[in-house]
SENU-443592 format. One record per residue (C-alpha): residue in three letters; residue number from 1; x, y negated, z. Coordinates in Angstrom, 1 decimal, padded with zeros to 4 digits, m for minus. Example, Ala and Ser with C-alpha at 12.3 -4.5 7.8 and 13.67 -1.06 7.14 Angstrom:
2
[r "ALA", 1, [012.3, 004.5, 007.8]]
[r "SER", 2, [013.7, 001.1, 007.1]]
//
This chain:
272
[r "MET", 1, [006.7, m055.2, m014.0]]
[r "THR", 2, [004.5, m052.2, m014.4]]
[r "ARG", 3, [005.4, m049.2, m012.2]]
[r "THR", 4, [005.4, m045.6, m013.1]]
[r "GLU", 5, [002.9, m043.1, m011.7]]
[r "TYR", 6, [005.1, m040.1, m012.4]]
[r "CYS", 7, [008.0, m040.2, m009.9]]
[r "PRO", 8, [008.0, m038.2, m006.6]]
[r "PRO", 9, [006.7, m039.8, m003.4]]
[r "GLY", 10, [009.3, m041.9, m001.7]]
[r "SER", 11, [011.1, m042.9, m004.9]]
[r "VAL", 12, [012.6, m046.4, m004.8]]
[r "ASN", 13, [013.1, m047.5, m008.4]]
[r "THR", 14, [009.6, m047.0, m009.6]]
[r "ASP", 15, [009.4, m049.9, m012.0]]
[r "MET", 16, [009.6, m049.2, m015.7]]
[r "GLY", 17, [013.2, m050.5, m016.0]]
[r "ASP", 18, [016.0, m048.2, m016.8]]
[r "ASP", 19, [018.1, m047.6, m013.7]]
[r "SER", 20, [019.6, m044.3, m014.8]]
[r "THR", 21, [023.3, m043.6, m015.1]]
[r "TYR", 22, [024.6, m044.6, m018.5]]
[r "SER", 23, [021.1, m046.1, m019.4]]
[r "HIS", 24, [020.0, m042.7, m020.4]]
[r "GLY", 25, [016.4, m043.6, m021.2]]
[r "THR", 26, [017.4, m046.7, m023.2]]
[r "ALA", 27, [020.0, m044.7, m025.1]]
[r "VAL", 28, [017.4, m042.1, m026.1]]
[r "ALA", 29, [014.9, m044.8, m027.1]]
[r "SER", 30, [017.4, m046.6, m029.2]]
[r "LEU", 31, [018.0, m043.4, m031.2]]
[r "VAL", 32, [014.3, m042.6, m031.6]]
[r "ALA", 33, [013.4, m046.1, m032.9]]
[r "GLY", 34, [016.6, m047.6, m034.2]]
[r "GLY", 35, [019.1, m044.8, m035.0]]
[r "SER", 36, [022.9, m044.8, m034.7]]
[r "MET", 37, [025.3, m045.4, m037.5]]
[r "GLY", 38, [022.6, m044.7, m040.1]]
[r "LEU", 39, [021.4, m041.5, m038.4]]
[r "GLY", 40, [017.9, m042.7, m037.6]]
[r "ILE", 41, [015.3, m043.6, m040.1]]
[r "SER", 42, [012.3, m044.2, m037.9]]
[r "PHE", 43, [009.6, m046.8, m037.9]]
[r "ALA", 44, [008.0, m045.2, m034.9]]
[r "ASN", 45, [006.6, m047.0, m031.8]]
[r "ALA", 46, [008.7, m045.8, m028.9]]
[r "ILE", 47, [006.7, m045.7, m025.7]]
[r "ASN", 48, [008.5, m045.4, m022.4]]
[r "VAL", 49, [007.1, m042.8, m020.0]]
[r "LYS", 50, [009.4, m042.9, m016.9]]
[r "VAL", 51, [009.4, m039.6, m015.0]]
[r "CYS", 52, [012.9, m039.9, m013.4]]
[r "CYS", 53, [013.3, m042.5, m010.6]]
[r "ASP", 54, [016.5, m043.1, m008.6]]
[r "CYS", 55, [018.4, m041.2, m011.2]]
[r "LEU", 56, [022.0, m042.1, m010.5]]
[r "GLY", 57, [024.9, m039.7, m010.9]]
[r "GLN", 58, [023.8, m036.2, m009.9]]
[r "ASN", 59, [020.8, m037.5, m008.0]]
[r "ILE", 60, [017.9, m036.6, m010.3]]
[r "SER", 61, [014.6, m037.4, m008.7]]
[r "MET", 62, [011.8, m035.8, m010.7]]
[r "SER", 63, [008.8, m033.6, m009.8]]
[r "SER", 64, [007.2, m030.9, m011.9]]
[r "SER", 65, [003.7, m032.3, m011.1]]
[r "GLY", 66, [004.8, m035.8, m012.2]]
[r "VAL", 67, [006.2, m034.6, m015.5]]
[r "ALA", 68, [003.1, m032.5, m016.1]]
[r "LEU", 69, [000.8, m035.5, m015.3]]
[r "ALA", 70, [002.7, m037.6, m017.8]]
[r "PHE", 71, [002.2, m034.9, m020.4]]
[r "MET", 72, [m001.5, m034.8, m019.7]]
[r "ASP", 73, [m001.9, m038.5, m019.9]]
[r "ILE", 74, [m000.1, m038.7, m023.2]]
[r "THR", 75, [m002.1, m035.8, m024.5]]
[r "GLU", 76, [m005.4, m037.4, m023.5]]
[r "ASP", 77, [m004.3, m040.7, m025.2]]
[r "HIS", 78, [m003.4, m038.8, m028.4]]
[r "GLU", 79, [m006.7, m036.9, m028.5]]
[r "ALA", 80, [m008.6, m040.2, m028.0]]
[r "ILE", 81, [m006.8, m041.9, m030.8]]
[r "VAL", 82, [m007.3, m039.0, m033.1]]
[r "ARG", 83, [m011.1, m038.9, m032.4]]
[r "SER", 84, [m011.3, m042.7, m033.0]]
[r "ALA", 85, [m009.5, m042.4, m036.3]]
[r "GLN", 86, [m007.4, m045.4, m035.4]]
[r "GLU", 87, [m006.1, m047.1, m038.5]]
[r "GLY", 88, [m002.3, m046.7, m039.0]]
[r "PHE", 89, [m001.9, m043.9, m036.5]]
[r "LYS", 90, [000.3, m041.1, m037.9]]
[r "GLY", 91, [000.7, m038.8, m035.0]]
[r "SER", 92, [002.6, m038.3, m031.7]]
[r "ILE", 93, [005.9, m036.8, m030.8]]
[r "ILE", 94, [007.1, m036.2, m027.2]]
[r "ASN", 95, [010.9, m036.4, m026.9]]
[r "LEU", 96, [011.8, m034.8, m023.6]]
[r "SER", 97, [015.6, m035.5, m023.1]]
[r "PHE", 98, [016.1, m033.5, m020.0]]
[r "THR", 99, [016.1, m029.8, m018.9]]
[r "GLY", 100, [015.5, m028.1, m015.6]]
[r "PRO", 101, [014.4, m025.0, m013.8]]
[r "HIS", 102, [011.4, m023.2, m015.2]]
[r "SER", 103, [008.0, m024.7, m014.2]]
[r "LEU", 104, [004.7, m023.1, m014.9]]
[r "THR", 105, [003.1, m026.5, m014.5]]
[r "ILE", 106, [005.3, m028.2, m017.1]]
[r "GLU", 107, [005.0, m025.1, m019.4]]
[r "ALA", 108, [001.2, m025.4, m019.3]]
[r "ALA", 109, [001.3, m029.1, m020.0]]
[r "ILE", 110, [003.6, m028.5, m023.0]]
[r "ARG", 111, [001.4, m025.8, m024.4]]
[r "LYS", 112, [m001.6, m028.1, m024.1]]
[r "ALA", 113, [000.2, m031.0, m025.8]]
[r "LYS", 114, [001.2, m028.7, m028.7]]
[r "SER", 115, [m002.4, m027.3, m029.0]]
[r "SER", 116, [m003.7, m030.9, m029.2]]
[r "GLY", 117, [m001.4, m031.7, m032.2]]
[r "ILE", 118, [001.6, m033.2, m030.5]]
[r "THR", 119, [005.1, m032.1, m031.6]]
[r "VAL", 120, [007.4, m031.6, m028.6]]
[r "VAL", 121, [011.2, m032.0, m029.1]]
[r "VAL", 122, [013.7, m031.0, m026.3]]
[r "PRO", 123, [017.4, m030.6, m026.0]]
[r "ALA", 124, [019.3, m027.4, m025.2]]
[r "THR", 125, [021.1, m027.7, m021.8]]
[r "ASN", 126, [024.7, m028.9, m021.8]]
[r "ASP", 127, [026.1, m025.7, m020.5]]
[r "PRO", 128, [028.3, m023.5, m022.8]]
[r "HIS", 129, [027.7, m020.5, m020.6]]
[r "LEU", 130, [023.9, m020.6, m020.8]]
[r "LEU", 131, [021.9, m018.5, m023.2]]
[r "THR", 132, [018.9, m020.4, m024.5]]
[r "SER", 133, [016.6, m017.5, m023.5]]
[r "GLN", 134, [017.2, m018.7, m019.9]]
[r "ASP", 135, [017.0, m022.4, m020.9]]
[r "PHE", 136, [013.7, m024.2, m020.1]]
[r "PRO", 137, [011.9, m025.7, m021.9]]
[r "CYS", 138, [014.1, m024.9, m024.9]]
[r "ASN", 139, [013.0, m021.3, m024.7]]
[r "LEU", 140, [009.3, m022.1, m025.3]]
[r "ALA", 141, [007.9, m021.4, m028.7]]
[r "GLU", 142, [005.9, m024.6, m028.4]]
[r "THR", 143, [009.0, m026.8, m028.4]]
[r "ILE", 144, [011.6, m027.7, m031.1]]
[r "CYS", 145, [014.9, m027.1, m029.3]]
[r "VAL", 146, [017.9, m029.2, m030.4]]
[r "ALA", 147, [021.6, m028.5, m030.0]]
[r "SER", 148, [024.3, m030.9, m031.2]]
[r "CYS", 149, [027.5, m031.2, m033.3]]
[r "ASP", 150, [030.2, m033.8, m033.8]]
[r "PHE", 151, [030.8, m035.8, m037.0]]
[r "LEU", 152, [033.0, m033.0, m038.3]]
[r "TYR", 153, [030.0, m030.7, m038.1]]
[r "GLN", 154, [031.6, m028.7, m035.2]]
[r "PHE", 155, [029.1, m027.3, m032.7]]
[r "TYR", 156, [029.1, m029.2, m029.4]]
[r "ASP", 157, [031.4, m027.3, m027.1]]
[r "TYR", 158, [029.3, m028.0, m024.0]]
[r "SER", 159, [026.0, m026.8, m025.4]]
[r "ALA", 160, [023.9, m023.8, m024.5]]
[r "TYR", 161, [023.7, m021.3, m027.3]]
[r "GLY", 162, [021.2, m018.7, m028.7]]
[r "ASP", 163, [018.4, m018.1, m031.2]]
[r "ASP", 164, [016.0, m020.4, m029.4]]
[r "ILE", 165, [017.8, m023.3, m030.9]]
[r "ASP", 166, [015.8, m024.5, m033.9]]
[r "ILE", 167, [018.0, m027.3, m035.3]]
[r "ILE", 168, [021.4, m029.0, m034.7]]
[r "ALA", 169, [021.9, m032.7, m034.9]]
[r "PRO", 170, [024.8, m035.1, m034.3]]
[r "GLY", 171, [025.3, m035.5, m030.5]]
[r "LYS", 172, [028.9, m036.4, m029.8]]
[r "THR", 173, [030.3, m040.0, m029.8]]
[r "ILE", 174, [026.9, m041.3, m030.6]]
[r "LYS", 175, [026.5, m045.1, m030.6]]
[r "VAL", 176, [023.5, m046.2, m028.4]]
[r "ALA", 177, [022.0, m049.2, m026.7]]
[r "ILE", 178, [022.3, m049.8, m023.0]]
[r "ALA", 179, [019.9, m051.4, m020.6]]
[r "SER", 180, [022.2, m054.0, m019.0]]
[r "ASP", 181, [023.1, m056.0, m022.1]]
[r "ASN", 182, [020.9, m056.6, m025.2]]
[r "ASN", 183, [024.1, m057.2, m027.3]]
[r "ALA", 184, [026.2, m054.3, m026.0]]
[r "ILE", 185, [026.6, m050.7, m027.2]]
[r "HIS", 186, [027.9, m047.6, m025.6]]
[r "PHE", 187, [029.1, m044.2, m026.9]]
[r "LEU", 188, [027.6, m041.1, m025.3]]
[r "ALA", 189, [027.7, m037.3, m025.9]]
[r "GLY", 190, [025.3, m034.5, m025.2]]
[r "ASN", 191, [022.2, m032.7, m026.5]]
[r "SER", 192, [020.0, m035.4, m025.0]]
[r "PHE", 193, [021.2, m037.7, m027.8]]
[r "ALA", 194, [020.8, m035.2, m030.6]]
[r "SER", 195, [017.2, m034.6, m029.6]]
[r "PRO", 196, [016.0, m038.2, m030.3]]
[r "ILE", 197, [017.7, m038.1, m033.7]]
[r "VAL", 198, [015.6, m035.1, m034.6]]
[r "THR", 199, [012.5, m036.9, m033.3]]
[r "SER", 200, [013.4, m039.9, m035.5]]
[r "VAL", 201, [013.5, m037.6, m038.6]]
[r "LEU", 202, [010.3, m035.9, m037.7]]
[r "SER", 203, [008.5, m039.2, m037.3]]
[r "ASN", 204, [009.5, m039.9, m040.9]]
[r "PHE", 205, [007.7, m036.8, m042.2]]
[r "MET", 206, [004.7, m037.6, m040.1]]
[r "GLY", 207, [004.6, m041.2, m041.2]]
[r "HIS", 208, [005.0, m040.4, m044.9]]
[r "GLU", 209, [002.3, m037.7, m045.0]]
[r "GLY", 210, [000.1, m038.7, m042.1]]
[r "LEU", 211, [000.6, m035.4, m040.2]]
[r "THR", 212, [m001.5, m036.7, m037.4]]
[r "ASN", 213, [m002.4, m033.4, m035.8]]
[r "ASP", 214, [m000.1, m030.8, m037.4]]
[r "PRO", 215, [003.0, m029.7, m035.4]]
[r "LYS", 216, [003.3, m026.5, m037.5]]
[r "THR", 217, [003.8, m028.5, m040.8]]
[r "VAL", 218, [006.1, m030.9, m039.0]]
[r "ARG", 219, [008.3, m028.0, m038.0]]
[r "LYS", 220, [008.1, m026.5, m041.5]]
[r "ARG", 221, [009.3, m029.8, m043.1]]
[r "MET", 222, [012.2, m029.9, m040.7]]
[r "LEU", 223, [013.3, m026.3, m041.4]]
[r "ASP", 224, [012.7, m026.6, m045.2]]
[r "ASN", 225, [014.8, m029.7, m045.4]]
[r "SER", 226, [017.6, m028.6, m043.1]]
[r "ILE", 227, [021.1, m028.0, m044.4]]
[r "ARG", 228, [022.2, m024.4, m043.9]]
[r "ASN", 229, [025.6, m023.0, m042.9]]
[r "VAL", 230, [027.7, m026.2, m042.6]]
[r "ILE", 231, [028.2, m026.1, m038.8]]
[r "THR", 232, [031.5, m024.6, m037.7]]
[r "LYS", 233, [032.7, m023.3, m034.3]]
[r "LEU", 234, [029.3, m021.8, m033.5]]
[r "PRO", 235, [029.4, m019.5, m030.5]]
[r "PRO", 236, [029.8, m015.9, m031.6]]
[r "SER", 237, [026.8, m013.6, m031.8]]
[r "THR", 238, [026.1, m011.9, m028.5]]
[r "ILE", 239, [024.4, m008.6, m027.7]]
[r "VAL", 240, [022.0, m008.8, m024.8]]
[r "GLY", 241, [019.5, m006.5, m023.2]]
[r "ARG", 242, [018.7, m003.4, m025.2]]
[r "ARG", 243, [021.1, m004.1, m028.1]]
[r "ARG", 244, [019.4, m007.4, m029.1]]
[r "LEU", 245, [021.7, m009.5, m031.2]]
[r "VAL", 246, [021.5, m013.2, m030.3]]
[r "LYS", 247, [022.8, m015.6, m032.9]]
[r "THR", 248, [022.7, m019.4, m032.9]]
[r "PRO", 249, [021.0, m020.6, m036.1]]
[r "ASN", 250, [023.3, m022.6, m038.4]]
[r "ARG", 251, [020.8, m025.4, m039.4]]
[r "LEU", 252, [021.7, m029.1, m039.5]]
[r "ILE", 253, [019.0, m031.7, m039.5]]
[r "SER", 254, [018.6, m033.4, m042.8]]
[r "ILE", 255, [017.6, m037.1, m042.9]]
[r "PRO", 256, [015.2, m037.6, m045.8]]
[r "THR", 257, [015.9, m040.3, m048.3]]
[r "ASN", 258, [013.6, m043.3, m048.3]]
[r "ARG", 259, [010.2, m043.3, m050.0]]
[r "ASP", 260, [011.6, m045.3, m052.9]]
[r "HIS", 261, [013.8, m042.5, m054.1]]
[r "PRO", 262, [013.6, m042.7, m057.9]]
[r "ARG", 263, [013.6, m039.0, m058.6]]
[r "GLY", 264, [010.2, m038.1, m057.1]]
[r "PRO", 265, [009.1, m037.0, m053.6]]
[r "PRO", 266, [011.6, m038.0, m050.9]]
[r "TYR", 267, [011.9, m034.6, m049.4]]
[r "ILE", 268, [011.0, m030.9, m049.8]]
[r "GLY", 269, [007.3, m030.4, m049.3]]
[r "ALA", 270, [006.3, m034.1, m049.6]]
[r "PRO", 271, [003.1, m034.3, m051.6]]
[r "TYR", 272, [004.2, m037.5, m053.4]]
//
């Protein structure tokens, strides 16, 4: 089996298999590519880029340099495919379903990916006491930051909060695949599982329009098609710093109808 280049020296489980607690990587991939209970609509090719080895329980073995190297390799591949005008290629999204301490190395890699035309989707941290202005990489302008709600449209009570959140998606009691059994499912909760649902939706915009190199338009489609003011139990607005009012946006991801919708374009902004 192919081994990852992106884990820290001394890592044991460096093959590309999913050895994480709760099959975290497999769960995320199943939401990107397959969806959950009708939540996903993607026909995207999900490519595994393993940056976390020996990730069991609270033992998270990652390195900033490894994550940045993965970003750089993905960015180079994207740029090469765009230059070659590969038939059928519709664009790239990086779904980064983890958070961590601020890293200038990772920040630079994210900025480079965005400037090269890659949309970067990240979750807010699962910490209700954390303001997103302190939440990396959610607090970067180059990312789309995702918080979650349950199926009653109530804000996830373990989520960070703040105006860096761009969109909210289902993320509680989400049905996902697991690595240990091709026929089994599991139910998980957290912003890590809302993020790939957003990625799935964005891939639909990209696939329909061929937004190969246009993260700005991808973000605009997401916001224009979002459902406003349906989320309840949002954290209260907070005054921080010099009387700056911080409010969590009330925007729910909207899953576009399929392209055979009989009443015209399948979503707001679609050219046909």
